[in-house]
C-alpha positions in Angstrom: -16.7 -7.7 -5.2 -15.9 -9.8 -8.5 -13.4 -12.4 -9.0 -11.9 -10.5 -11.9 -11.9 -7.4 -9.9 -10.4 -8.6 -6.6 -7.6 -10.5 -8.9 -6.7 -6.8 -10.6 -6.9 -5.2 -7.3 -4.5 -7.9 -5.6 -2.5 -8.0 -9.0 -1.9 -4.3 -9.0 -0.8 -4.9 -5.5 1.6 -7.2 -5.9 3.3 -6.0 -9.3 3.2 -1.9 -8.3 4.9 -2.8 -4.2 7.1 -5.8 -5.8 8.5 -3.2 -8.2 9.4 -0.5 -5.6 13.4 -0.4 -5.4 13.8 -0.8 -1.7 10.7 -2.5 -0.4 10.7 -5.1 -3.5 13.6 -6.7 -0.9 11.1 -7.7 1.4 9.8 -10.5 -1.7 13.0 -12.3 -0.5 11.1 -13.0 2.9 9.1 -16.1 1.2 7.6 -13.9 -1.3 5.9 -11.6 1.3 4.1 -8.7 -0.9 3.1 -11.8 -3.2 1.3 -13.7 -0.5 -0.2 -10.7 1.2 -1.4 -10.1 -2.7 -3.5 -13.3 -2.8 -4.6 -12.8 0.6 -6.1 -9.2 -0.8 -8.1 -10.8 -3.2 -9.8 -13.3 -0.5 -10.3 -10.1 1.6 -12.3 -8.7 -1.2 -13.9 -11.2 -2.0 -15.0 -12.6 0.9 -15.5 -9.2 2.1 -19.2 -8.5 0.1 -20.5 -11.8 0.6 -22.9 -12.9 2.8 -21.9 -16.7 2.7 -18.1 -18.0 2.8 -15.8 -18.4 -0.1 -15.0 -21.3 -2.2 -11.8 -22.5 -1.9 -11.3 -23.1 -6.0 -13.0 -19.2 -6.2 -9.8 -18.7 -3.4 -7.5 -20.1 -5.1 -8.6 -19.2 -8.9 -8.7 -15.6 -7.9 -5.1 -15.9 -6.1 -3.7 -17.3 -9.1 -4.8 -14.9 -11.6 -3.7 -11.9 -8.9 -0.4 -13.3 -9.1 -0.1 -14.1 -13.3 -1.4 -10.2 -13.0 1.5 -9.1 -10.5 4.0 -10.3 -12.5 2.9 -8.6 -15.7 2.3 -5.6 -13.7 6.0 -5.6 -12.2 7.6 -6.9 -15.7 6.2 -3.4 -17.1 7.0 -1.3 -14.2 11.0 -3.1 -13.9 11.4 -2.4 -17.8 10.4 0.9 -17.1 12.7 1.5 -14.4 14.9 -0.8 -16.6 15.2 2.4 -19.3 15.8 5.2 -16.6 18.3 3.2 -15.3 19.4 1.1 -17.1 23.3 2.1 -17.4 23.8 2.5 -14.2 22.8 -1.0 -13.4 25.1 -2.6 -16.5 27.7 -0.7 -14.9 27.5 -2.3 -11.7 26.9 -5.7 -12.9 29.7 -5.6 -15.4 32.0 -4.3 -12.5 30.6 -7.2 -10.1 31.8 -10.0 -12.5 35.7 -8.1 -12.8 36.0 -8.8 -9.4 35.5 -12.4 -9.5 38.4 -13.6 -10.9 37.6 -17.3 -10.2 34.8 -16.9 -12.6 34.8 -19.4 -15.7 35.1 -17.5 -18.8 31.8 -18.9 -20.1 30.2 -18.0 -17.2 31.3 -14.3 -17.5 31.1 -13.8 -21.0 26.9 -15.2 -20.2 26.3 -12.7 -17.4 28.2 -9.9 -19.7 25.8 -10.8 -22.7 22.8 -9.8 -20.4 24.7 -7.0 -18.3 21.1 -6.3 -16.7 19.8 -5.2 -20.7 16.0 -6.0 -21.8 16.9 -9.6 -22.4 17.5 -9.8 -18.5 14.8 -7.6 -17.5 11.7 -10.3 -19.9 13.8 -13.1 -18.4 13.1 -12.5 -15.0 9.5 -11.7 -15.7 9.3 -14.9 -17.4 10.6 -16.6 -14.2 8.9 -14.6 -11.9 5.2 -15.3 -13.4 4.8 -19.2 -12.3 6.4 -18.0 -9.2 4.1 -15.1 -8.1 1.0 -17.3 -9.7 1.5 -19.8 -7.0 2.9 -18.0 -4.4 -0.3 -15.3 -4.5 -2.5 -18.4 -4.8 -1.1 -19.8 -1.4 -1.5 -16.5 -0.1 -5.5 -16.5 -1.0 -6.2 -20.2 0.6 -4.4 -19.2 3.5 -5.9 -16.1 3.9 -9.3 -17.5 3.7 -8.9 -19.6 6.8 -8.5 -16.2 8.3 -11.1 -14.2 6.5 -14.0 -17.2 5.6 -17.6 -16.2 7.1 -18.8 -18.6 9.4 -21.3 -21.3 7.9 -24.6 -21.7 9.3 -25.3 -24.6 11.3 -27.4 -27.3 9.7 -31.5 -27.2 10.6 -32.2 -30.4 13.3 -35.0 -32.4 11.9 
């Protein structure tokens, strides 16, 4: 499997699983799904090759998978916002109203976003570098587990 194909599969895994409503909560554990998606790219990359994958290849594949995953997650999150956006806005408004000690500036800022499209886009922009770094780390970590042994050097 090529690096691009492995990155796309890993990125789709990251994006879809990170967007599922209850399953995405496991991303709190050190970006679990993102790290696993990066590891998936290394596994797929190594599975077809007779020789060991280089660290640079694994890192680049994981990095690209993280970027793809963040983009897919952003698109899916925006779609979910369009389906349930009003419900989320009411929850945020209720949460802000329960905090009387919140400074007025912070209250106005939170109510400006109210989980609207701007909040979804901002969240996606913030998650892009985070997903890229953690997917790359997952790819490099998986390289320790899935790397094929190298042949010993011939004796002269």
